[in-house]
N, C-alpha and C positions, 0 to 999 in steps of 0.2 A: 599196177605199182602201188604199194601201200603208202610209201612216202615219196611224193613227187619231187622233193627238193634236191636239186644238184648243186653243191656248193662249188663256186668258181675259184679254182686255185691259181689265181692270175699273178704268178711269180716265176721268175726264171730260176730261183734257188730251190734245188730239190729238197734240202733239209727243211726249209720253211714250209714247202708244200706238204711234206710228211707229217710235220708237227701240226699243221692246221687240220689236215685230214683226220689224223688220230684223235684230235681234240673234239671233233664234231661228229664222228662216225655213227654215234648212237642216235643222232637226230636228223640225219640226211639219208636220202636214198641213193645217191651217187655222187660222183666227183667229176667236175669238168676241168679238162686241161686245155689251155688255150695256146695260141701261136707262140707266145713268149716262152712258155714252159717247153714246148716240143722243140723249139729251135735251140734252146740251151741244153736240153737233157736227152732228146731223141728217144729211141726205142727204150734204152735202159731206163730212163726216168719214168717211163710209163709202166715198165715192168715192176719197178719199186713201188709206185703207187698202187698197182694192181694187188700187191700182197696184202693191202688192207682189206680186201674182200668185197668192195663195192663196185657197181657198174661204172665203167669209165666212158665219159662223153668226150670225144676228141673234136674240140671246136677249132678246126683248122681252115675253115671257109675257103675250100679249094676252088679256084677259078683260073682256068687257062683253056687252052684248046682241048677238045674231047679226049684225044689220045693221051696227052699229058696228064690229065686229070685221072682218066682210067689207070694208068700206070702208078700214079701216086697212090690211089686207092688200093691197088694190089699190093703195093709196098707196105701198107699198114695193116693188111689183113691178118698178119701173124699176130698183132696185138689184140685182136678179137675186140674191138670197141663196141660198146652198146649203141653208140650214136656218133655219127660223123656229119659235118656240115659242109655243104658246097654253096656257092653263090648261085642263086636261081637266075640272076642276070647273065650268067654264062650261056644260057640258052638251053633249048630242049635237047639237042644232041649231046651237049656235055653232060646234062643231067642223066640222060638215058644211059651213057656210057659209065658214069659214076655208079649208078645203081647196079648195072650189070656186073661191074668189077668188084663190088662190095661183097663181104662175107655174108653167109646166109642168115646170121643172126645179128647183123648190123643194120640199124635204121639209118637211112641216108635222108637228110632234111635239107630243104633249100632255104638259105638266108634270103628274106625278101627285102626288108629296108632296115638298115641298122638303127638301133634305138637312140643313137647319138645324133641322128639326122632329123630335122623338122622341115616344115614347109619351105622356109627360106633357103635351107641347104639344098633341098630338092631343085628349087628353081635355078640356083647357082650351077648345078651340074647338069642342067638340061632336062630333067625329069618333068613331064607335064602331068597335071592332075594333082590330087591330094595324096597324103601317105596312105590313106585307105584305098584309093584307087590303085596305087602301085602295089600294095600287098595283095589286093584281090587279083590283079593281073598275074602276079607272080606265083600266087597260090594255084590258080587255075593251070598255069604252064607246068608247075611242079607236079600237080596231079597227072596231067597228060603224059608227062615224062616217066611216070611210074615211081616217083619218090614216095617215101612213106609219110612225108609231112613237111612242115615248114617251121621256120623260125620267125616270129613276128612279136611286135610289142603287144602288151596287155590291152592296149586301145583298139587293136584290130582282131584279137583272137576270137572274140565273140562272133563277129561277122564271118571270119573265115571258117569257124566251126559249123556255122548254119549251112554253108554251101558245100562243105567237105566233111560229112558226118563222121567217116571213119579215118579221118586224117589225124596225124600225130603232130601235136602243137607244142613246140619248144618256145617259152617265153622268157627273155632276159630282161635286164633293166628294171627289175622290181624293186620296190622300196616299201618297207613297212609304214604304217601310218605315222606321220611326222618325221619320216627319215629324210636325210639329206639326198637331194637328186644327184649331185655331182656333175659329171659330164652327160648324164642321160636326160633326154628332152621329152620323152613320151613314156612316163612311168605310171603304174598302178600298183596297188598292194598285191602281195601274194595270194590272199584269199580272193580278191576280185578276179584276178587272172584264172585261178582255179575254177571259180564259179562259172566263168565264161567259156570253159572248155579246155584250158591249158592241160596238157599231158605231163609236161616237165616244167618246173619253175627253177630257173637259173638265178641263183642269189650269190653275190660276191661280197662287196665291201660292207654291207650291212651285218654280215657274219664275220668276214676275215679281218676287218678293221676294228672290229668291236673290242673293247677292253677284255671281255670274256667271250670268245667265240662260241664255246659250248653253251653258255647261257643264252646267247643271241639266237643261236640255231634252235634251241629248245623253245624259246618264246615264239619264234616264227612258226615252228611246227604246231605249237598249240593253237594257233589261229586258223588252221586248215580243217 
């Protein structure tokens, strides 16, 4: 992929998503549509965004029993997404069924640990070990289940890349130098994540909330 940036169109309003996508399409490599967009606009909304002509990343973070996740994956195959997310914590059987049900050209990646969580959050929900330990554990499980790769923060992507050389690594929660972290707790710059082995750089508010999204996207692209 010549441009690894997928801009996160995290809005339930289709017209806003279309306007944002069109304003930055020359400086990004793909478009990420999250749960709020999909719940509001469904298949129709995805079809409309696809008309722009960039690869679509459906960030649905599927997490349920294996049979349900497989059927959900089958239901979105008609959309031919480039990437779909499932929660790696759903277990090996769930991930195996998700991958088996996915379209041949769709990469299925396992979400390891949300970038909004830190050590304190992990402890409060009963996870033992550090964020690094959790990502490594679920990266290994994702590989064993036959997924294409994982979603992890830029803090862990380097270590994950070392042990999974041909893995596909999606890194969200990125912030340009001197950018505001917002609700993200484990951030790095897009360039640092790319240097450490990220395949896809998911960037939202630093582009979409900028006064000039096109200029912001162009500036970030220039750092890569």
